[in-house]
Structure formats: structure tokens, C-alpha cells
N, C-alpha and C positions, 0 to 999 in steps of 0.2 A: 215510692221512690220505687218504679218498675224495675226488674231484674235488668233488661237492656240496658237505662240508664246506668246503674252498678257495674255492668261491664266495660260499659264505654266508658266511666269513668275513670276503673281500671285499667283498660287499656292504654288508656292515655299517659295513666299516671308511672305504667311500666316503660311503658316505649319511652318517655319525657327520660328519665332513668338511664336505659339503656345506650340513647342519643349521646348523653351528656359523658358514660361513660366511652363512648368509643371517640370522642372529639378528645379524651383524657387520651388515647393511646399515641404513642410514636406514629409517625409518620412513614411509611417504611418505602424508599423509591428504588427502584430497581438501576444501578447500571448500568451506563451504558458508554461508550466512546464517546457519544457528545455530551455526558453530563459529571463523566469520572474529573475528579478536584485534582489539577498536576499541584504539586510540591510548589511551595512560595518560592525558594530559591530557583525556580527554571523562570520566575515567571516576572517580568519587567517591573520593578518598584519606582514609584511617585517618586520624580528628581527631588532634592531634599533642600531645594533652594527655585527660586524665580529663574527665571531663562536670563535677567539682566542681573542677574544680582553677582554675577562675576565680573562684570565692565569695572573698569578700563581694557583690560586683562585678555578676557573671552567675549565676545561680544556674542549678546541676545539673541541673534539671525544663525549665529554658528550653534549655540547650546541649543535651540531648538527643532533646528534640521538634525544635528549630531542625535538627541533625545528620539526624538519621536517619529524620524525615518530609518537611520542608518543602526542604530541600537534594538529599535524595537524589532527590525525585520530580523537582527539576529535571537532575539526572543522566539518571535514566531517561528522562525526555522529551524528554531532548535527544538521547540515541541514537534515539529513536523518529525524532523529525524527522531526524538524518545519514542512516537508513535511505527513510524517505521522498523525500528530497529527491535523495538519490544524493551524499551528501557522503562520500568516501574517508577516513576521518579520520587512516589514516598517511600522506596524501600531502598533509593540508592543517592548516597551524599551528592550534588555536583563536582564537587571536588574529586572523590575518589573514581568518579566518572573519569574526568581528566587527568588522573595520575594510572587510567589504562586506557588512553584515547587511541595507542595506537591496536585497539583490538574492533574498532567502528571505524566510520564509514569517512573520508572527508568533510562530506555536509557537516559530519558532527563535529569533527574538531573544527573547523569553521565557525562555527556558530554556536557550542559550547564555550569555545573558547570566545568567542567575540562578546559574547552576553556575559560570563565572569570577568572579564576584563571592564567592561563598559559598568556594572554595578559595583566593580570595586572602584573605577575610577572618579565614578561622581561622588562618592565619599569621600575621598581623598583630596577635595578639594572644599572650601570652603570660602565664604570673605570674609575680609578682614581678618586673617588665620595669623595665629604666632609665628615670628617667622624666623624661628629656627626649633628644632628637638631641645628634650631635658632630658635629666636624670639618666636612668640605665642607656636607653638608646642613643642619647647624645655621645654618652660615654663609649658604646661602641664603635658608632660611627668610628671618634676622635682614634681609636683602638686600630684600627682595621685603614683607615686612610689615612693619617697623620692631625687633617683637621676638618670643620666642617666645610670650608670652603673647599679643599680639594676632593672631599665625597661629591660635591656638588658640580664638580670641574669634570669626575667620575664618569658619574651619570648622563651629565648634559655631553658629555664626548660619544659617549653610547647611543645618547638617544641621536645627535647629528651622524654618525658614524650608520646607521641602519639604514641600508639600501633601498628604497622604493619605500611599501607601507610595515608600520611595525611597532614594537613599542621597548623602550626601555624600563628595568627594574632594579629596584632594592630589594635583596633577596635574603631571606634566614635559611641557608641549606640545613642539612640535617645534621649537623656537628654544631650547631645553632654559631656559628661564624657568618659574616657576613658579606655579601658578594654584591657587584654592578654585575647586570648583563641586559642583554636583548636578544628579544624575539623577531621572527619574522609574524606577516600577517597577524593572526590571532593568536598565534600561539603562546603560551604564559610558562613561566617556569613549574607548576605544576605537575605538567604534562609529563609523563614518561620518555619524549622524544626530544625534549628540552636538552642543551647541551649544559645549563647550570642549572640543575633542578631543587628545587626546595618550596618555601611559603614568600609568597611574592606581599611585601608590607607596603612597598611604594611601587606607580609605574606610572609613567609616562607617555600616552596615546602620538604616537608621531604620523598616522592617515592623516592625508591631506587633507579631512573634511573636516579635522578637528582645527584646524588653524584658518585654509586658505584664505575663508572671506577678508581676513582681517590682514592678516602677514602675506601671503600670495606664497611668492616661492621660499620667503626667507624665516626658513625653519627655525636659524638659533633666536632669534626677534621672539620667536614665541617660545622658545624652551625657557631662554631668560626671564621673558614674563608671567609664566607658567611657577618660579620657583613662590609671586608675591602670593599666591591661592591655595599650599600645602596644608592641609589640616593636619597640622603637627600631632595633636592632639589622637588623632584617629590614628597614625601611624604607630606611634606608642603603643598604642593598643593593640595593634595588631603584632608587634614587637614583642608585647609581653607575652600574649599568647601562644607565640610560634617558639617562646624559650622555655615556654614553663608546661 
């Protein structure tokens, strides 16, 4: 065998090993604004059920428009606001941002609130849910409002009385007590500008886009129908988190 042949074989063997070693090395990608990952809680999550799953109480077309147009726009505009206002979404929890929302722009307030509220709202509903809470939450509701029916009346009244667009809430305040409140637009009880502050564990969207196709101007009919959808297991979980 000639020296040239031996040298060639040695080169191929060596370069092959080197190539395998290089392939095993992690690929390092330079981060840029276009490929940086945004924290998942700032991103719209998949709807936990189909658009038609909540019928007949909420129709499929309303759910589709609500999720793909309105809620999606809040998520997109929130991402834009975070870039403009230099919010590191991997270092700042969305709830902490909301608790200091007075330090940010109206765009951040509207869209951070809109995104948070809708991500919560989807989970607060489910097809064929339990008809009433149980356990510690049921006891707290009875203690605070006198009865479950009295609580439903209180939250329903808050939703009906909200002028224009907004939300009605069941809130766990900082002392652990329950309260019903209402906020305008996309505000919520986490915000430092809220009249009643605390952890929202149940929220009802009374923007017209949430119900107008089916109920037109009959907001009370929508509110009454919505009670058939409340995911009390999830609300109880949120209550436990807020009180421990």
C-alpha cells in the first residue's frame, strides 16, 4: 500500500470522527428579537374545548370570533407592548405586571388585562359542569353571602350594572375573604388601580362581543344562561391557591 493511500485513509478516518464529534455538539443560536421566546403565560393557549362545546348557552360562532379575533388580538398587542416597554416576559410574571399596571401605558393595561382575563375565562367554563361549588369554597360563599343563590344574585347584579363593557368577579381579597366586584373594560382585581383588589377566581365577560350574536341586547339572559357553564372544579382550585 502506498503512502498516499495510507494518508488518504487516515484523513478520512480522522475527518469522519471529527464530523461525528461536531454533530454531537449543541447548536448555539444567537438570540434576536425575531427568535426570542416569550413566556408561555403571555401567549394565547389552545381553547380547552371546541367552539360548539358550550352550546346551547354560548353558540359556536360567538366562541370562534371571541377566541380567534378578540382574544387573539389582545395576545398580539400585549406582545407588542412588552417589546415597546422592554418587559422581560421570562423574568416578569403576568400577574406581577398587572399588580403594577399603573406604571405602564394604557396599551399595556388594556391588552395585558384582556389577555389575562380571557385566558382565565376559557378555563372557568366547561361542557356539562357541576351545578354548584362544594367543600371550602361552598362554605365560604355561604358564610359571605348567606347562600349560593344570594351569591349568584350578587354577581349577576354586578354584571348587569356594569355600564358599557367590562367584567364581574368573585374575588379573594388579601385577608382571605370573598367579595363580588366589577371592573370596566379589561381591568381586573389584580391591578393596582382596581377598586376591589385581590385574586380573581371567577369572572364573567360582559363585553357585547361575548354574547351579542345570540342574546342581542339581552345581557340578563346571557348572564342567567352562563351559570350552566361554570367549571366549579377549576374555581375551587383557584380558591385553594388564593387562600394557601
